[in-house]
C-alpha positions as CSV (number, residue, x, y, z in Angstrom):
1,M,-0.2,-10.1,13.2
2,I,2.7,-10.8,10.7
3,V,2.9,-8.4,7.8
4,E,4.8,-9.7,4.7
5,F,5.9,-7.4,1.9
6,H,6.2,-8.3,-1.6
7,P,9.7,-7.3,-2.8
8,Q,8.4,-4.9,-5.3
9,V,6.7,-2.7,-2.7
10,A,10.0,-1.1,-1.7
11,E,10.5,-0.1,-5.2
12,D,6.8,1.2,-5.4
13,F,7.5,3.5,-2.4
14,L,10.7,4.7,-3.6
15,Q,9.2,5.8,-7.0
16,A,6.5,7.8,-5.0
17,A,9.0,9.2,-2.6
18,E,11.4,10.4,-5.4
19,F,8.5,12.1,-7.1
20,Y,7.3,14.0,-4.1
21,E,11.0,14.8,-3.2
22,A,11.5,16.6,-6.5
23,C,8.2,18.5,-5.7
24,N,8.7,19.3,-2.1
25,A,11.0,17.3,0.1
26,S,8.7,17.8,3.2
27,L,6.1,15.6,1.5
28,V,8.3,12.5,1.8
29,P,7.9,12.1,5.6
30,A,4.3,12.8,5.2
31,L,3.8,10.0,2.7
32,Q,5.8,7.7,5.0
33,R,3.6,8.7,7.9
34,E,0.4,8.1,6.1
35,F,1.6,4.8,4.7
36,D,2.4,3.7,8.2
37,Q,-1.0,4.9,9.5
38,V,-2.8,2.9,6.7
39,L,-0.8,-0.3,7.5
40,G,-1.7,0.3,11.1
41,K,-5.3,0.3,10.2
42,I,-4.8,-3.0,8.1
43,V,-3.1,-4.7,10.9
44,A,-5.9,-3.6,13.4
45,N,-8.6,-4.8,11.2
46,P,-7.4,-6.8,8.1
47,K,-11.0,-7.3,6.7
48,L,-12.0,-3.6,7.0
49,F,-11.4,-2.9,3.4
50,A,-13.2,-4.2,0.4
51,E,-12.1,-7.4,-1.2
52,V,-12.2,-7.9,-5.0
53,R,-11.0,-11.1,-6.3
54,G,-8.9,-11.8,-3.3
55,I,-7.2,-8.5,-3.0
56,R,-8.1,-5.9,-0.5
57,R,-7.3,-2.0,-1.2
58,A,-6.8,0.6,1.4
59,L,-6.6,4.3,0.2
60,L,-4.3,6.9,1.5
61,T,-6.2,10.0,2.3
62,R,-3.6,12.8,1.5
63,F,-1.9,11.1,-1.5
64,P,-3.5,9.3,-4.6
65,F,-2.3,5.9,-3.7
66,S,-3.7,2.6,-2.5
67,V,-2.1,-0.2,-0.5
68,L,-3.0,-3.5,-2.1
69,Y,-2.8,-6.5,0.2
70,R,-4.1,-10.0,0.8
71,V,-5.2,-11.6,4.1
72,R,-3.3,-14.9,3.9
73,D,-4.7,-16.3,7.3
74,S,-5.9,-15.1,10.8
75,N,-2.3,-13.9,11.5
76,T,-0.7,-13.0,8.3
77,I,-1.1,-10.0,5.8
78,R,0.8,-9.8,2.5
79,V,1.3,-6.3,1.1
80,L,1.4,-6.5,-2.7
81,A,1.9,-2.9,-3.8
82,L,1.7,0.7,-3.4
83,R,-0.3,1.7,-6.5
84,H,-1.0,5.3,-7.8
85,H,-4.6,5.8,-8.6
86,K,-3.7,6.6,-12.1
87,R,-2.2,3.3,-12.8
88,K,-4.3,0.5,-14.4
89,Q,-6.3,-1.7,-12.3
90,Q,-4.2,-4.6,-13.5
91,F,-1.0,-3.2,-11.9
92,A,0.5,-5.7,-9.4
93,A,-2.4,-8.1,-10.2
94,S,0.4,-11.0,-10.8
95,R,2.1,-10.3,-7.5
96,K,1.5,-13.2,-4.9
């Protein structure tokens, strides 16, 4: 399975990491692990999470974030965003 990332996903993650580092630096590795675990679930079963208007959303359990992604074809996933739950639903909607 090929996993592509929109260039802005790195910035989404860095913003979240900076926030948690200011709160408690030990939360940053936990955020990374959970992000990686969710990506593993997506790769294992890309259609596991609900689809709305072509975008699927996988929730992190410990942190208030969702991974937004598209299934491009049977072998490719495109991660569009790491979105905080308080952000508007339209956040990253224009990302392709």
